[in-house]
N, C-alpha and C positions, 0 to 999 in steps of 0.2 A: 484414503477416500476413493470410492468407486468412480469409475468413468462417468456414470450417469449423474452422480452428485456434482462432479466437477463441471460437467456441461450445464447442469441446471444453475450452479453458482455463477458460471460465466454469463449465462443468459440474464439472470437476475441483476448481475453487476451492470450489464449493458443497459437494461431497462431503467434501473435506478439512476444511472449516470445521465441518461437522456432526459429522464423526468426532472432531475435537478436543473439541468440546463434550460429546459423549455417550459416546464409546467409549474415548478415551485417558485412562488413570488414572494416568499418570506424574506424580508430584508436582512434577517440574521444569517441566512445561508449565503456564505461567500461564493462567488462565481469561481473562486480558486479552490473549491472543494473537490477532492479526488476520491473515488472509491478505490481503495487499494486491493481489497479482496472481499469475497463473500464465501462464508462457510455455511453450507446447508446441512442440517442435522440428518442423520440416517433415516429417520422416520418422516422426513420432509415437513415437519411441523414448524421449524424455525429456520430463518436465514439470518446469520449474524453478518451485518454489513459494517466493514471497517473503513473509516474515512480519515483522510489527512487533509488539512487546510494550510495553504501557504500563509505564513504570518506567525504571530506569537501564539502561545498556549491559550490566551484569552479568545482569540479569533476562532481557534479550533473548538473550544467549548461553546462559544456562541453559535457556531454553525451546527454543532451537534444538537443543541437545544432546539434550533430552528427545524432541523430534520426530524427530531422526535415529535415536534408539534405538527409537522406536515406528514407524519407517518401514515395517517389514514388515506390521504390523497395518493401518496406513493404506493401504498399497499393496494389500493383499488386499480391503479395503473398496471402494477405487476400482475394482479389477478386476471385482468383483462387480456394481457399479452401472453401469459403462460398457457401452454396447452396441457395442463395437468388437472386432475380431478380436484385437488385441494391446492391452495396457495400457502406457502410457508409464511409465518408471521415474521415481519421484519423487526430486527433489533439492531440499533445503531450503536457503534462503539468507536472510540478514538483509536487511531493507529499511529503510534509514534515511531514506527520502524524507519521511515524515511529520515526523520530528524536524528535518530540514533545513528543511522548510516552516515549522515553528513558529519556528525560529531566524531565518529570513528575516523573518517577520512581526514578531518582537520587535525586530530590527534596524531595520526601517522605523518601528515605533512609537517607538523610541528616537531616531531621527533627527528624527521629527516633533516630539517633545517638546523637542528641543534647538533647534529653529527659534525665533528671536526672535519674540515675539508681534506686533511691528509689521510684520514682513516679510509682504508680500502675495504672492498667487499670481501676480500680473501680472509680478512680477520673474522668475518661473520660465518665462515664455513663455506662460502661460495667461492669457487675458483674464478678469479678475474685475470690472472696473469698466466704465463706459460703458453705452450702451444695448444692449439685446438685439436682435440683427440679425433674429431670427425675427419679433419683434413689429413691427418697422418696415417690413416688406414688405407 
């Protein structure tokens, strides 16, 4: 992605986040909705806005529906704030990357907890015993 598209995506992300916090009054949109990223198409015609909402999958889908309903208002705010000839059309999508990350961390913690206490890291290929090679030089 070009630097210009990244800057525009960052600006759209900031404007949409602020609009959600201050202007969108739809009760379906959770105040715990976060814009995780914005991808702007190369021709600047679309901006894919990825959201994550704290809570279960139902809360995220409800917030997504609320944002899609408020898209016109948010679109007009973005158009007013951007200093471009045309404003990209906003498209909202669920982003489950944060939830996948949390699940991955939990799986790693679970595997670490299941490791027998006597098992050393040296058996994994990492040297944990012996002298430190840095100090012996």
